[in-house]
C-alpha positions as CSV (number, residue, x, y, z in Angstrom):
1,M,15.8,35.3,56.5
2,K,14.2,34.1,59.7
3,S,11.4,32.5,57.7
4,I,13.7,30.1,55.9
5,P,14.2,27.6,58.8
6,F,10.5,27.6,59.3
7,L,9.9,26.7,55.7
8,L,12.4,23.9,55.8
9,I,10.8,22.4,58.9
10,F,7.4,22.6,57.3
11,Y,8.6,20.9,54.1
12,G,10.2,18.1,56.2
13,L,7.0,17.5,58.1
14,A,5.1,17.3,54.8
15,L,7.5,14.6,53.5
16,L,6.9,12.6,56.6
17,N,3.2,12.7,56.0
18,L,3.4,11.3,52.5
19,D,2.2,7.8,52.0
20,A,5.1,5.4,51.3
21,S,3.1,3.7,48.6
22,Y,2.6,6.9,46.6
23,S,4.1,7.0,43.1
24,P,4.0,9.7,40.5
25,L,3.1,7.0,38.0
26,I,-0.4,6.9,39.4
27,D,-1.2,10.3,37.9
28,N,0.6,9.6,34.6
29,S,-0.8,6.7,32.6
30,Y,1.4,7.4,29.6
31,L,4.6,7.2,31.6
32,E,3.4,4.0,33.3
33,C,2.7,2.4,30.0
34,S,6.1,3.5,28.5
35,L,7.9,1.8,31.4
36,Q,6.3,-1.6,30.7
37,P,7.9,-4.2,28.5
38,Y,6.9,-3.9,24.9
39,L,5.5,-7.4,24.7
40,N,3.1,-6.8,27.6
41,L,1.5,-3.8,25.9
42,K,-1.8,-4.3,24.2
43,K,-1.7,-3.8,20.5
44,S,-4.7,-2.0,19.1
45,S,-4.1,-3.3,15.6
46,D,-1.7,-5.2,13.5
47,P,-2.1,-4.9,9.8
48,F,0.0,-8.1,9.1
49,D,-1.7,-10.3,11.7
50,R,-5.1,-10.8,10.2
51,T,-6.8,-13.0,7.6
52,F,-7.3,-11.4,4.2
53,V,-9.7,-12.8,1.7
54,L,-10.5,-11.8,-1.9
55,P,-13.9,-10.2,-2.5
56,K,-16.7,-12.5,-3.4
57,K,-16.9,-13.4,-7.1
58,S,-19.5,-11.5,-9.0
59,R,-20.7,-10.8,-12.6
60,A,-17.5,-8.7,-13.0
61,N,-15.7,-12.0,-13.5
62,Y,-17.7,-12.8,-16.6
63,V,-17.1,-9.3,-18.0
64,I,-13.4,-9.3,-17.3
65,G,-12.8,-12.9,-18.4
66,N,-14.8,-12.6,-21.6
67,A,-13.3,-9.2,-22.5
68,L,-9.8,-10.6,-22.2
69,L,-10.7,-13.6,-24.3
70,V,-12.2,-11.6,-27.0
71,T,-9.3,-9.1,-27.1
72,S,-6.8,-11.9,-27.3
73,A,-8.7,-13.6,-30.1
74,I,-8.8,-10.3,-32.1
75,V,-5.0,-9.8,-31.6
76,L,-4.3,-13.4,-32.7
77,I,-6.6,-13.4,-35.7
78,N,-6.2,-9.9,-37.1
79,P,-2.8,-9.3,-38.8
80,E,-3.1,-5.5,-38.4
81,A,-3.8,-5.9,-34.7
82,R,-0.8,-8.2,-34.3
83,R,1.4,-5.6,-36.0
84,K,0.3,-2.8,-33.8
85,F,0.6,-5.0,-30.7
86,K,4.2,-5.9,-31.7
87,Q,5.1,-2.2,-32.3
88,R,3.7,-1.2,-28.9
89,W,5.5,-4.1,-27.2
90,Q,8.9,-3.1,-28.8
91,L,8.5,0.5,-27.7
92,I,8.0,-0.6,-24.1
93,T,10.5,-3.4,-23.8
94,S,13.3,-2.5,-26.2
95,P,12.8,0.9,-27.9
96,N,16.5,1.1,-28.8
97,H,15.9,-1.9,-31.2
98,S,12.4,-1.0,-32.5
99,S,13.4,1.0,-35.5
100,P,11.7,-0.3,-38.8
101,L,15.1,-0.2,-40.4
102,N,16.3,-2.8,-37.8
103,Q,13.7,-5.4,-38.7
104,G,14.7,-8.4,-40.7
105,P,14.3,-12.2,-41.1
106,F,14.1,-14.4,-38.0
107,H,17.5,-15.6,-36.7
108,F,19.2,-16.9,-33.6
109,K,21.8,-15.0,-31.6
110,T,25.2,-16.6,-31.9
111,L,27.5,-17.4,-28.9
112,E,30.0,-14.8,-30.1
113,Q,27.2,-12.1,-30.0
114,E,26.3,-13.2,-26.5
115,K,30.0,-12.9,-25.4
116,S,30.3,-9.4,-27.0
117,Q,27.5,-7.9,-24.9
118,N,28.5,-5.1,-22.5
119,T,27.0,-7.0,-19.6
120,Q,25.2,-10.3,-18.9
121,A,22.9,-8.7,-16.3
122,D,20.0,-9.1,-18.7
123,K,20.0,-12.8,-17.8
124,G,19.1,-11.8,-14.3
125,V,16.4,-9.5,-15.5
126,H,14.9,-12.3,-17.6
127,F,15.0,-14.6,-14.5
128,F,13.3,-12.0,-12.2
129,Y,10.8,-11.1,-15.0
130,H,9.5,-14.7,-15.0
131,Y,9.4,-15.0,-11.2
132,L,8.2,-11.8,-9.6
133,P,5.2,-11.0,-11.8
134,V,3.7,-14.5,-11.4
135,K,2.0,-13.9,-8.0
136,P,0.3,-10.6,-9.0
137,V,-0.8,-12.0,-12.3
138,S,-2.2,-15.1,-10.5
139,F,-4.8,-12.8,-8.8
140,L,-6.1,-11.7,-12.2
141,C,-6.0,-15.3,-13.4
142,E,-8.1,-16.4,-10.4
143,Y,-10.9,-14.0,-11.5
144,I,-10.6,-15.0,-15.1
145,I,-11.0,-18.7,-14.3
146,D,-13.9,-18.0,-12.0
147,G,-15.6,-16.0,-14.9
148,L,-15.4,-18.9,-17.3
149,P,-18.8,-20.6,-18.0
150,F,-17.6,-24.1,-17.2
151,V,-16.3,-23.3,-13.7
152,S,-18.6,-24.7,-11.0
153,H,-20.5,-22.4,-8.6
154,N,-18.6,-23.8,-5.7
155,G,-15.4,-22.5,-7.2
156,R,-16.8,-19.0,-7.5
157,D,-17.7,-19.0,-3.8
158,S,-14.2,-19.9,-2.7
159,E,-12.5,-17.4,-0.4
160,D,-8.9,-18.7,-1.1
161,W,-6.4,-16.1,-2.3
162,V,-5.3,-18.0,-5.3
163,S,-5.9,-21.6,-6.5
164,D,-3.1,-23.8,-7.9
165,E,-4.8,-23.6,-11.3
166,A,-4.6,-19.8,-11.3
167,Y,-0.9,-19.8,-10.3
168,Y,-0.1,-22.3,-13.0
169,L,-1.9,-20.2,-15.6
170,A,-0.1,-17.1,-14.5
171,T,3.2,-18.9,-14.8
172,A,2.3,-20.0,-18.3
173,L,1.2,-16.5,-19.3
174,V,4.3,-14.8,-18.0
175,F,6.5,-17.4,-19.8
176,A,4.5,-16.8,-23.0
177,G,5.2,-13.1,-22.7
178,G,8.9,-13.8,-22.3
179,F,8.9,-16.2,-25.3
180,F,7.2,-13.6,-27.4
181,E,9.9,-11.1,-26.4
182,E,12.5,-13.5,-27.7
183,F,10.5,-14.0,-30.9
184,V,10.5,-10.2,-31.4
185,D,14.2,-10.0,-30.8
186,G,14.7,-12.8,-33.3
187,K,13.5,-10.4,-36.1
188,E,15.8,-7.6,-35.1
189,K,19.0,-7.4,-37.0
190,D,21.2,-6.3,-34.1
191,E,19.6,-8.8,-31.7
192,G,18.3,-12.4,-32.3
193,F,16.5,-15.2,-30.5
194,S,18.7,-15.9,-27.5
195,I,18.9,-19.5,-26.2
196,L,20.6,-18.2,-23.1
197,D,17.7,-15.8,-22.4
198,L,15.2,-18.6,-22.9
199,I,17.1,-20.7,-20.3
200,A,17.0,-17.7,-17.9
201,N,13.3,-17.4,-18.6
202,S,12.7,-21.1,-17.9
203,S,14.7,-20.9,-14.7
204,G,12.6,-18.0,-13.4
205,S,9.4,-19.9,-14.2
206,I,10.6,-23.1,-12.5
207,Y,11.8,-21.2,-9.5
208,A,8.3,-19.5,-9.2
209,L,6.6,-23.0,-9.3
210,L,9.0,-24.5,-6.7
211,K,8.5,-21.5,-4.4
212,H,4.8,-21.9,-4.7
213,K,5.2,-25.6,-3.7
214,G,7.1,-24.6,-0.5
215,L,10.7,-25.3,-1.7
216,F,13.7,-23.0,-1.4
217,K,12.3,-21.5,1.9
218,N,15.8,-20.6,2.9
219,L,16.7,-18.8,-0.3
220,Y,16.1,-15.1,-0.8
221,I,17.1,-13.3,-4.0
222,Y,17.2,-9.5,-4.5
223,W,17.9,-7.0,-7.2
224,S,19.1,-3.4,-7.2
225,F,19.5,-0.7,-9.8
226,S,21.8,2.2,-10.5
227,S,20.6,5.1,-12.6
228,P,21.8,5.2,-16.2
229,P,24.3,7.9,-17.3
230,E,23.0,11.2,-18.6
231,H,23.7,10.4,-22.3
232,W,21.3,7.4,-22.1
233,K,18.2,8.4,-24.1
234,W,16.1,5.3,-23.7
235,H,13.9,4.0,-20.9
236,S,15.9,3.7,-17.6
237,W,14.8,0.1,-17.2
238,D,16.5,-0.8,-20.5
239,Y,19.9,0.1,-19.0
240,M,21.2,-3.4,-18.4
241,P,24.6,-2.5,-16.8
242,G,22.7,-0.8,-14.0
243,Y,21.2,-4.0,-12.6
244,E,22.8,-6.0,-9.7
245,F,21.6,-9.2,-8.1
246,R,22.2,-10.9,-4.8
247,A,21.2,-14.2,-3.3
248,V,21.1,-14.9,0.5
249,V,20.8,-18.4,2.0
250,D,19.4,-18.6,5.5
251,I,21.3,-21.5,7.3
252,S,19.5,-21.0,10.7
253,S,17.5,-24.2,10.2
254,L,20.8,-26.1,9.8
255,I,22.4,-24.7,12.9
256,F,19.5,-24.3,15.3
257,K,17.3,-27.1,13.8
258,E,14.5,-24.6,13.1
259,Q,14.2,-21.7,10.8
260,R,14.2,-18.2,12.4
261,P,10.8,-16.4,12.2
262,I,10.4,-14.2,9.2
263,P,8.3,-11.0,9.6
264,P,5.2,-11.1,7.2
265,L,6.1,-7.8,5.7
266,F,9.6,-8.9,4.8
267,K,8.3,-12.1,3.3
268,W,5.8,-10.2,1.3
269,W,8.4,-7.8,0.0
270,T,10.9,-10.6,-1.0
271,D,8.1,-12.5,-2.9
272,T,6.6,-9.5,-4.6
273,A,9.2,-6.8,-5.2
274,A,12.6,-8.1,-3.9
275,Y,14.2,-4.7,-4.5
276,I,17.0,-3.8,-2.2
277,P,18.7,-0.4,-3.1
278,D,22.5,-0.3,-3.4
279,I,23.6,1.2,-0.1
280,Q,26.6,3.0,-1.6
281,E,24.6,4.7,-4.3
282,F,21.3,5.0,-2.4
283,G,20.0,8.6,-2.6
284,T,22.2,9.5,-5.6
285,S,20.1,10.2,-8.7
286,S,23.1,9.9,-11.0
287,P,25.9,7.8,-9.6
288,Q,27.9,7.9,-12.8
289,K,27.9,11.7,-12.7
290,K,29.0,11.6,-9.0
291,A,31.8,9.2,-9.9
292,A,32.9,11.5,-12.8
293,N,32.9,14.6,-10.6
294,T,35.0,12.9,-7.9
295,A,37.5,11.3,-10.3
296,I,41.1,12.5,-10.1
297,P,42.1,14.2,-13.4
């Protein structure tokens, strides 16, 4: 017990001898960095703050371009190839209408048939189908164009992501795919060539071109999807009532005279995928089953 006062006196003298400028941060660099403002910290890497360029053009351009041209020519010229391509197309896009017994003469869908549909969400699907795929397809079109024999050598050495010609070609190809889908529907007895679907297709293509030209910078459109019910036996993406669409208009440029900064990842996502899950149903594999289980008898 007598040693306790001695220890207290010794500890007090030790504190007096400490340098007033001493800080425990000197021996802890991690703690020192964590207390600094985030903007002052040095970033080792930023994956969205760098310049990306496509690989240099090579002989692969000739192989890919010529192979696609030859394949397209065979499909267009050979009747058997066209028939098989049409069957494969139907099995992917609309298997619930692809039965041979459902095939008939070409006809247009009437307005009454349009009104009697369970949902009009397919018009939004047509719009997004003609807008979102354009940018990915334009990368392929860039290499196809560079592989053509009449393209100059200077064009093949370009390091731009996508030229305007490639983007226009991609828009035309995507629109042609949608038009072919309507042609296929026109020969199905329970469907028909839909003028309203064609308008939705054209709207998506026009929107893609205007976006490419820098218009509609303040407009963002999204889509979400709810899983089909358990009795749905076709592809899940063919369940049209499960699609939902939203549009957001950024008015910051009107209020503050300048548009708020947009993170590059967010802009890439809205231009490429634009998928925003439904918050109420997110994480639920079968929302219809959930609703049925929670319903009051």
